[in-house]
C-alpha positions, 0 to 999 in steps of 0.5 A: 767315368772321368772324361779325358782331357784332349790335346790339340790333335784331339788325343788324350794325354793318357793315350800318348803314354804307354798303358795297360787296358782291358776289354769287357764284353757284357761286363766280363773282362775278356782281354787284357792288353798293353799299348800306346797311342790309340791301341786300345781302340783298334780291336773293336774298330777292326771287329766292327769292320769285319762284322759288317762285311757280308760273307765273312765266316767267323769260324775262319777268323784268327786269333781266337780273341778276334773271332769272339769279339766279331761274334760279340759285335754281331750279337749286339753285346755291350763291349767296353774298353778301359785304361787300367793304368797309364803313364808307364814305361814299356817294361812296366806295362808288360809286367802289369799286363801279366799281373792283371791277367793272372788276377782275372785269369778265369774270365780272360782265359775262358774267352780266349780258349773258346769255352765261353762266348 
């Protein structure tokens, strides 16, 4: 994986633009998203915070993706984030997100609808 060049604030040039990204759990694509700035990292940061809180019941969490991501963190599964395409307009990110989701629908859909953990 290529290391991203960072600006004076420590933020990579890719993260300042809009992009489409994927989140994989144990190597399987489980989420396709779009964002700008540091959006790619928020899902996992929030899942780790939630997983570390005592007394949090996973079954009470929503949306379903968050519930499953917290469960994956607690089980110690390998979770990776990857930018698929960057330097896009917001319109192009929405279009590309839809196309990528359709291409990998089986893995993404199974995780989001709860039929696989």
